[in-house]
C-alpha positions in Angstrom: 50.4 143.5 -86.9 47.3 141.1 -84.5 50.1 138.2 -84.7 52.9 141.1 -83.3 50.7 142.9 -80.8 49.3 139.3 -79.6 53.5 138.2 -78.8 54.0 141.4 -77.4 51.2 140.4 -74.9 52.3 137.3 -74.4 56.1 137.9 -73.3 54.3 139.9 -70.9 52.8 136.7 -69.4 56.3 135.0 -70.3 58.4 138.3 -67.9 55.8 137.0 -65.4 57.1 133.0 -65.6 60.3 134.1 -66.0 61.0 136.4 -62.6 58.7 134.0 -60.5 60.8 130.9 -62.1 64.3 133.4 -61.6 63.2 134.1 -58.1 62.1 130.9 -56.7 65.9 129.7 -58.3 68.2 132.1 -56.2 66.4 132.0 -52.6 67.2 127.7 -53.2 70.3 128.0 -54.6 71.0 130.9 -51.5 71.8 129.1 -48.9 74.1 126.5 -51.1 76.5 129.7 -51.4 79.2 130.5 -48.7 77.8 132.7 -46.3 79.8 136.2 -46.6 78.3 135.7 -50.7 75.0 134.7 -49.8 73.7 138.6 -50.5 74.3 138.0 -53.8 72.0 135.4 -54.3 69.4 137.6 -51.6 69.7 140.3 -54.0 69.3 138.6 -57.4 66.1 137.5 -56.1 65.0 140.4 -54.7 65.8 141.9 -58.5 63.6 139.3 -59.8 60.5 139.3 -57.5 60.1 143.0 -57.9 60.6 142.5 -61.9 58.0 139.4 -61.2 54.8 141.8 -59.4 55.7 144.6 -62.1 55.4 142.3 -64.6 51.6 140.6 -62.7 50.8 143.9 -63.3 51.6 144.8 -66.0 50.4 141.8 -67.6 47.3 142.4 -66.8 46.4 146.2 -68.3 48.2 144.5 -72.1 45.9 141.8 -71.9 45.6 139.0 -74.7 43.1 140.2 -77.2 45.8 141.2 -80.0 44.4 144.3 -79.6 47.1 146.9 -80.4 44.7 149.8 -78.9 44.6 147.6 -75.4 48.7 147.4 -75.6 48.6 151.1 -76.5 46.6 152.5 -73.2 49.7 150.3 -71.4 51.0 152.9 -68.5 55.0 153.0 -68.7 55.2 154.5 -65.3 54.7 151.0 -64.3 57.8 150.2 -66.6 60.3 152.4 -65.3 59.4 152.5 -61.9 61.1 148.6 -62.3 64.0 149.7 -63.7 64.2 152.7 -61.0 64.0 149.9 -58.2 66.1 146.5 -60.5 68.3 148.7 -62.1 70.4 150.1 -58.9 69.9 146.4 -57.5 72.1 144.8 -60.8 74.2 147.3 -60.0 74.7 146.7 -56.2 76.6 143.0 -56.8 79.7 144.7 -58.5 80.9 146.6 -55.5 79.4 142.8 -53.6 81.4 139.9 -55.6 84.0 142.9 -55.0 84.5 142.4 -51.8 86.0 146.0 -51.8 87.1 148.1 -48.1 84.1 150.4 -46.8 85.3 154.0 -48.1 85.4 152.6 -51.3 82.6 150.2 -51.2 80.8 153.0 -50.9 81.7 155.4 -53.2 81.8 152.7 -56.2 78.2 152.5 -55.6 76.9 156.1 -55.4 78.7 156.6 -58.2 76.7 153.9 -60.2 73.3 154.1 -58.7 73.5 158.1 -59.2 74.1 158.1 -62.7 72.0 154.9 -63.0 69.0 157.1 -61.5 69.5 159.8 -63.6 69.9 157.3 -67.1 65.6 155.9 -65.7 64.5 159.3 -65.2 65.6 161.0 -68.1 64.6 158.2 -69.8 60.8 157.7 -67.9 60.4 161.8 -69.2 61.9 161.3 -73.2 59.6 158.3 -73.4 56.1 160.1 -71.9 56.9 163.2 -74.2 57.2 160.6 -77.2 53.9 158.6 -76.2 51.8 161.3 -75.7 53.1 163.4 -78.8 53.0 159.4 -80.8 55.9 160.7 -82.2 59.3 162.6 -81.4 59.6 165.4 -79.6 63.0 167.5 -78.6 62.2 167.1 -75.0 62.2 163.2 -76.5 65.5 163.8 -78.2 66.6 165.9 -75.4 66.5 163.0 -72.7 67.8 160.4 -75.0 71.3 162.3 -74.7 71.0 162.6 -71.0 70.1 158.9 -70.7 73.0 157.9 -73.1 75.5 159.9 -71.2 74.5 158.8 -67.8 74.7 154.7 -69.0 78.1 155.8 -70.8 79.7 156.9 -67.4 78.6 153.9 -65.9 80.2 151.7 -68.1 83.2 153.9 -68.2 82.9 152.9 -65.0 82.5 149.2 -65.1 85.6 149.1 -67.9 88.1 151.1 -65.9 87.8 151.3 -61.9 85.5 147.5 -61.9 87.9 145.8 -64.6 90.9 147.0 -62.3 89.5 145.5 -58.9 88.6 142.2 -60.3 91.5 141.1 -60.9 92.2 140.9 -57.5 89.5 138.6 -56.9 89.3 135.3 -57.1 89.7 133.7 -61.0 85.5 132.4 -60.9 84.5 136.1 -59.6 86.4 138.3 -61.6 85.3 135.7 -64.8 81.5 136.4 -63.4 82.6 139.9 -62.8 84.4 140.3 -66.5 80.4 138.6 -68.2 78.1 140.3 -65.9 79.9 143.8 -67.6 79.3 142.4 -70.4 75.3 142.7 -69.8 75.8 146.0 -68.5 77.2 147.1 -72.4 75.6 144.6 -74.6 72.2 143.7 -72.2 71.8 147.5 -71.4 71.9 148.5 -75.4 68.7 146.8 -76.4 67.0 149.4 -74.5 67.4 152.7 -76.3 67.8 150.8 -79.2 63.8 150.3 -78.5 63.5 153.9 -77.3 65.2 155.2 -80.5 63.0 153.0 -82.7 60.1 155.2 -81.0 62.3 158.7 -81.4 62.8 157.7 -85.0 59.5 157.0 -86.5 57.5 159.3 -88.9 54.5 158.7 -86.5 50.8 157.5 -87.4 50.0 153.9 -87.8 54.4 153.6 -87.9 54.6 154.5 -84.4 51.7 152.3 -83.1 54.0 149.1 -84.8 57.6 150.6 -83.2 55.8 151.0 -80.0 54.8 147.4 -80.0 58.6 146.5 -80.8 59.7 148.4 -78.0 57.9 146.3 -75.5 58.4 143.4 -77.4 62.2 144.5 -77.4 61.9 145.4 -73.5 60.8 142.0 -72.4 63.0 140.2 -73.7 65.6 142.1 -72.8 64.1 142.7 -69.2 64.6 138.3 -68.5 68.4 138.3 -70.5 69.4 140.9 -68.6 67.3 140.0 -64.4 67.1 136.8 -64.8 71.2 136.2 -66.3 72.7 138.0 -65.0 71.6 136.5 -61.3 72.7 133.7 -62.5 75.9 134.9 -64.1 77.2 136.4 -60.4 75.5 133.1 -58.4 77.4 130.7 -60.9 80.7 132.8 -60.3 80.6 132.4 -56.7 79.5 128.9 -57.1 82.0 127.9 -59.0 84.8 129.6 -56.6 83.8 127.8 -53.9 83.7 124.4 -55.7 87.6 125.9 -57.2 88.1 126.7 -52.8 89.0 129.8 -54.3 87.2 131.4 -51.9 
């Protein structure tokens, strides 16, 4: 248990370093992209920069003493503030890379962002209820279902409208968009899994262990879904540029 707690605490440090390194990389790469696609690297850098700030704060709260009591005092609000800012920015990259018309792009972005905000807010309400009770609650279950429905809606938009629009994009960017879609499908699935672990725990010491596991899972997922997602977007633009597709 002590080893698990310590590993989780240090993953907050890894998260901070990874986000900071990602920010630097995206800023350096920005000027190597075609001018009309430089916003892709800018948004990627903004996502990881915001995340680095929050991970700096979170690693301060959780400490590195291997104590579960220290870890359990970590305010989950910081993580959800981060998600409330960064996840809509991740979704911005889809209409940005698709180069949709003004009205079509605004409509797609609005639908994705509104569903995303609902997903994050309901997740926060449910997780806070579970944390306060130390076990599953009715609010926790209802919030989980609402959050899942919002995520399924986002996936529906990505696998229909975005996938269809991607066919008209340059080949490298189309492939990048489909890979980014997989991040939302597979990568984001890690978050409800972490939530579900605490939702189905039996309480007591088992609940404490699942909370620690949840935070470890969230840290790993954040690195993959923020730095990795940005890398795929930026590299897709670079590949399209090198192949003279754009």
